[in-house]
Structure formats: structure tokens, C-alpha cells
TORTIMI-668296 format. One record per residue (C-alpha): y, x negated, z negated. Coordinates in nm, 3 decimals. Example, Ala and Ser with C-alpha at 12.3 -4.5 7.8 and 13.67 -1.06 7.14 Angstrom:
BEGIN
       py       px       pz
   -0.450   -1.230   -0.780
   -0.106   -1.367   -0.714
//
This chain:
BEGIN
       py       px       pz
   -5.394   -1.540    2.753
   -5.409   -1.399    2.399
   -5.097   -1.578    2.277
   -4.766   -1.402    2.237
   -4.568   -1.605    2.492
   -4.843   -1.784    2.684
   -4.808   -2.100    2.474
   -5.029   -2.252    2.206
   -5.015   -2.564    1.991
   -5.264   -2.835    2.074
   -5.325   -2.924    1.711
   -5.471   -2.575    1.656
   -5.709   -2.620    1.950
   -5.794   -2.969    1.830
   -5.907   -2.830    1.494
   -6.164   -2.602    1.660
   -6.247   -2.837    1.949
   -6.609   -2.869    1.842
   -6.647   -2.493    1.792
   -6.512   -2.433    2.143
   -6.735   -2.701    2.292
   -6.441   -2.900    2.427
   -6.455   -3.277    2.482
   -6.259   -3.505    2.254
   -6.017   -3.594    2.533
   -5.963   -3.232    2.642
   -5.590   -3.287    2.687
   -5.649   -3.546    2.957
   -5.981   -3.425    3.104
   -5.893   -3.054    3.116
   -5.524   -2.975    3.061
   -5.377   -3.257    3.270
   -5.653   -3.237    3.529
   -5.597   -2.866    3.598
   -5.221   -2.886    3.628
   -5.212   -2.574    3.845
   -5.335   -2.369    3.548
   -5.183   -2.546    3.246
   -4.852   -2.711    3.180
   -4.764   -2.935    2.885
   -4.430   -2.821    2.747
   -4.429   -3.125    2.520
   -4.693   -3.345    2.363
   -4.823   -3.070    2.134
   -4.768   -2.742    2.322
   -4.960   -2.624    2.626
   -4.845   -2.332    2.840
   -5.039   -2.113    3.080
   -4.886   -2.101    3.429
   -4.844   -1.757    3.592
   -4.980   -1.580    3.285
   -4.914   -1.224    3.396
   -4.953   -1.271    3.770
   -5.205   -1.014    3.892
   -5.314   -0.967    3.532
   -5.467   -0.625    3.592
   -5.707   -0.753    3.856
   -5.768   -1.107    3.733
   -6.073   -1.013    3.528
   -5.952   -1.095    3.177
   -6.179   -0.860    2.985
   -6.258   -0.898    2.617
   -6.621   -0.924    2.510
   -6.594   -0.611    2.299
   -6.487   -0.412    2.605
   -6.810   -0.510    2.779
   -6.997   -0.382    2.474
   -6.806   -0.054    2.493
   -6.904   -0.017    2.857
   -7.273   -0.063    2.769
   -7.246    0.185    2.483
   -7.080    0.440    2.709
   -7.330    0.392    2.991
   -7.656    0.350    2.799
   -7.607    0.576    2.499
   -7.409    0.846    2.675
   -7.132    0.839    2.418
   -6.798    0.996    2.498
   -6.511    0.777    2.612
   -6.306    0.903    2.319
   -6.562    0.757    2.077
   -6.604    0.419    2.249
   -6.266    0.337    2.407
   -6.133    0.149    2.103
   -6.450    0.107    1.897
   -6.606   -0.213    1.761
   -6.974   -0.283    1.686
   -7.031   -0.227    1.316
   -7.325   -0.382    1.129
   -7.301   -0.349    0.753
   -7.505   -0.585    0.534
   -7.815   -0.470    0.353
   -7.732   -0.286    0.034
   -7.379   -0.198    0.142
   -7.260    0.089   -0.073
   -7.097    0.371    0.120
   -6.853    0.563   -0.097
   -6.761    0.926   -0.028
   -6.509    0.958    0.254
   -6.584    0.613    0.395
   -6.759    0.737    0.708
   -6.468    0.960    0.802
   -6.220    0.680    0.743
   -6.426    0.443    0.958
   -6.457    0.701    1.235
   -6.080    0.745    1.246
   -6.030    0.368    1.254
   -6.273    0.332    1.545
   -6.078    0.591    1.745
   -5.739    0.435    1.668
   -5.572    0.292    1.983
   -5.437   -0.063    1.970
   -5.301   -0.338    2.193
   -5.602   -0.526    2.331
   -5.616   -0.908    2.317
   -5.530   -0.972    2.684
   -5.264   -0.702    2.713
   -4.893   -0.759    2.676
   -4.783   -0.753    2.315
   -4.572   -0.450    2.240
   -4.351   -0.383    1.942
   -4.551   -0.182    1.693
   -4.346   -0.004    1.432
   -4.518   -0.071    1.105
   -4.366    0.230    0.932
   -4.477    0.480    1.195
   -4.796    0.679    1.167
   -5.087    0.440    1.201
   -4.856    0.144    1.256
   -5.018   -0.083    0.997
   -5.370    0.011    1.106
   -5.287   -0.050    1.473
   -5.133   -0.388    1.391
   -5.437   -0.491    1.188
   -5.675   -0.362    1.454
   -5.508   -0.580    1.714
   -5.556   -0.878    1.481
   -5.924   -0.781    1.446
   -5.954   -0.768    1.825
   -5.799   -1.115    1.867
   -6.019   -1.275    1.601
   -6.323   -1.099    1.746
   -6.251   -1.233    2.094
   -6.172   -1.580    1.959
   -6.509   -1.592    1.781
   -6.681   -1.479    2.101
   -6.541   -1.790    2.269
   -6.700   -2.016    2.007
   -7.026   -2.195    2.079
   -7.191   -2.071    1.759
   -6.968   -1.763    1.704
   -6.832   -1.904    1.379
   -6.538   -2.107    1.253
   -6.366   -2.206    0.930
   -6.132   -1.937    0.800
   -5.866   -2.194    0.718
   -5.856   -2.314    1.078
   -5.791   -1.963    1.206
   -5.467   -1.964    1.008
   -5.325   -2.226    1.248
   -5.330   -1.961    1.526
   -5.135   -1.696    1.334
   -4.796   -1.752    1.495
   -4.918   -1.838    1.845
   -5.145   -1.533    1.863
   -4.913   -1.300    1.673
   -5.158   -1.241    1.388
   -4.904   -1.219    1.106
   -5.147   -1.089    0.845
   -5.355   -1.237    0.565
   -5.656   -1.341    0.770
   -5.893   -1.383    0.477
   -5.818   -1.037    0.339
   -5.852   -0.888    0.686
   -6.194   -1.048    0.737
   -6.318   -0.927    0.400
   -6.183   -0.581    0.471
   -6.378   -0.560    0.798
   -6.714   -0.664    0.651
   -6.901   -0.464    0.913
   -6.763   -0.687    1.190
   -6.728   -1.026    1.020
   -6.932   -1.212    0.762
   -6.754   -1.461    0.536
   -6.971   -1.732    0.383
   -6.843   -1.957    0.103
   -6.994   -2.301    0.049
   -6.803   -2.500   -0.206
   -6.438   -2.490   -0.102
   -6.513   -2.410    0.264
   -6.517   -2.054    0.392
   -6.684   -1.982    0.725
   -6.651   -1.659    0.920
   -6.937   -1.539    1.142
   -6.947   -1.265    1.400
   -7.212   -1.025    1.270
   -7.314   -0.876    1.604
   -7.383   -1.223    1.747
   -7.655   -1.308    1.492
   -7.999   -1.171    1.422
   -8.222   -1.323    1.152
   -8.004   -1.632    1.131
   -8.004   -1.713    1.504
   -7.775   -1.630    1.793
   -7.878   -1.322    1.988
   -7.761   -1.481    2.314
   -7.783   -1.862    2.277
   -7.603   -2.095    2.515
   -7.698   -2.447    2.636
   -7.471   -2.624    2.387
   -7.613   -2.418    2.101
   -7.970   -2.500    2.210
   -7.900   -2.875    2.214
   -7.741   -2.857    1.869
   -8.039   -2.665    1.731
   -8.279   -2.930    1.863
   -8.070   -3.206    1.709
   -8.068   -3.019    1.378
   -8.447   -2.991    1.388
   -8.471   -3.369    1.427
   -8.238   -3.422    1.132
   -8.434   -3.179    0.914
   -8.752   -3.375    0.982
   -8.617   -3.630    0.736
   -8.877   -3.895    0.648
   -9.167   -3.724    0.817
   -9.382   -3.943    1.044
   -9.176   -4.250    0.950
   -9.490   -4.431    0.831
   -9.642   -4.419    1.179
   -9.312   -4.515    1.336
   -9.269   -4.808    1.095
   -9.621   -4.932    1.168
   -9.565   -4.922    1.541
   -9.227   -5.095    1.501
   -9.378   -5.375    1.292
   -9.659   -5.430    1.542
   -9.407   -5.453    1.824
   -9.198   -5.700    1.624
   -9.502   -5.919    1.555
   -9.600   -5.910    1.919
   -9.256   -6.028    2.024
   -9.234   -6.300    1.758
   -9.576   -6.444    1.841
   -9.508   -6.443    2.213
   -9.180   -6.628    2.172
   -9.265   -6.873    1.893
   -9.639   -6.934    1.904
   -9.675   -6.964    2.278
   -9.324   -7.047    2.379
   -9.385   -6.858    2.703
   -9.400   -6.500    2.818
   -9.778   -6.519    2.850
   -9.919   -6.345    2.544
  -10.282   -6.311    2.643
  -10.398   -6.528    2.351
  -10.185   -6.351    2.091
  -10.241   -5.989    2.190
  -10.607   -5.972    2.077
  -10.507   -6.099    1.735
  -10.225   -5.846    1.708
  -10.459   -5.568    1.810
  -10.695   -5.671    1.531
  -10.438   -5.616    1.255
  -10.243   -5.324    1.405
  -10.447   -5.087    1.191
  -10.419   -5.295    0.873
  -10.189   -5.224    0.578
   -9.815   -5.273    0.591
   -9.836   -5.575    0.363
  -10.000   -5.774    0.646
   -9.697   -5.929    0.814
   -9.564   -6.254    0.948
   -9.466   -6.454    0.642
   -9.310   -6.761    0.799
   -9.196   -6.906    1.129
   -9.137   -7.283    1.107
   -8.923   -7.510    1.312
   -9.234   -7.700    1.430
   -9.357   -7.402    1.637
   -9.618   -7.318    1.372
   -9.696   -6.958    1.282
   -9.848   -6.844    0.954
  -10.026   -6.509    0.991
  -10.053   -6.398    0.630
  -10.318   -6.128    0.583
  -10.519   -6.217    0.891
  -10.654   -6.548    0.775
  -10.597   -6.677    0.428
  -10.313   -6.926    0.474
  -10.454   -7.037    0.807
  -10.205   -7.222    1.023
  -10.236   -7.167    1.394
  -10.026   -7.413    1.584
   -9.919   -7.410    1.940
  -10.166   -7.674    2.049
  -10.470   -7.475    1.939
  -10.354   -7.179    2.148
  -10.293   -7.393    2.452
  -10.651   -7.535    2.426
//
């Protein structure tokens, strides 16, 4: 809906598939499945069917417009102040130079073509033409980030949407220019852009189910080597139990072996099965000093 002609390249969507929460086979499981909504022009271009049919009443509303409605209703601000405004959250220590507030106020009031509206020809050389063109680009990137699972994406990957979405500007410079709306983080050679309003103290203000699952998985990864000693001990005990049941008894009945295993389950990790012979003899090193317990003794 935000593209210029209702078409978009699949390789661009594939680059941000994880950020959008799409499955790996989204072309088959989504695009081909819902053939009444999407149409594959060729192998790498997908088109939206009936893009502008009943567009005014179809409910395509940008996330920022919902924020404007809340600002207008809850804070009793005038429609003139909120109709084209964006939520601004400057970082701590941001230096405000003289005349900046007035410039920002004029930019907030500047009308522009919204993301889901028909693209119109904006004359760059007219009054406010450049600012209106850039503000439309800000609106598209803002809405695109709102569609992300974690409200963030690599800056380089946004460049693949420039032609399809009609954002013919330097995206990196635009993001840095609008530091009150976007936050650009650089780690090594990778630059990530975050939506400022979506985060509070490093976490999403309104988390979603996919985000919650990813956070839980991250917590497990960050545990690292914690509690691995207990897990290793339990794993070794289970392995000894299985080996003794299969080799010492030769049957599934482990009533004679289990008491022995219980006796050394709390011993050190050096107590382990040292050898399993071909003659069905088991050497339990650490339990009894080099004592050989054969199958016949267990059967008796």
C-alpha cells in the first residue's frame, strides 16, 4: 500500500523477513496462498490487487495517525498542531540551539502526502517542496518501522525500498537529521535504526508475542555456562544408568543397578564408567577399586 505503483520487489522483503516476522517460505505460504490479495508479476515482483478500491474506507491508517488522534483527544491540542505532527523524543543531553524550537514547530505543521495516500507530484523548487518530500519519506520509514517486530532494522536494508516506496533521498542522512524520531546505532560496520517512541529503558513499550518469545530465547542464551555443572552431573548419571541397564543386565530390568547408581550420583565427576568389555563385564571405576562386577553376580 505504501509503494508508488502497488508493486514491490521480493528481494527487499526477503532482506527484512525476520524483522517483519514472516516465515522463510512467505512467497508460497502467504503470497501464493492469498491470490485474491497478491499477484506475482514475475518471480521477484509482487503486486497488490485492487490497491485503490475503496481506499478511503478500507481502514489503512498509519500508526502515527493513531498517535495524533490520542494527542488531540487526551491532551486537548488543536487539530492544526497535531494533524501532521510526529512524536518527538530527543536524547538526553541534546543541545537545543537558538531558533531550533521554531523550526521544529514549523516542520511539525507542514502538510505532506501520508504513507497510504496516492503519491502526488511535489515540486521540489516550490515553497516547502523539499521539506514536504522529506517529511513523506519520514512518514514512510516511520510506518515501516512500526510494522517491524522489534521496531528496528538495518539502515542498509532500508535502501532496497527506495525506488519501490518513492523515497529518493539519502536515508542515512535523513535518519540522522530526524534524531528526535529515529535513533541510529552503529556496531562495527552495521548501522541499526530504532524507532524512539517504541522503546523505553531498552524495552518495547508495547511488546508483541514474537518479541516476547525472542526475549525469552535471548535470556537463555545469556545464561551461558550457568548451571551447566548440575546439568552435566544429571546427564552423566542418566548415561550410566542406561549403560548399566543395557550391558550389565542385558535386559530392561534395572532393579539391581539402580541402587548402585543412586549411591554415586552425588559423587565427583571423575567417578565414571571406565570400560565396557565384550564379555558383558562392567568396571565401575570410583565405586569399588577396580572391582569387576560381571553379569552372573547380578543374576544371582
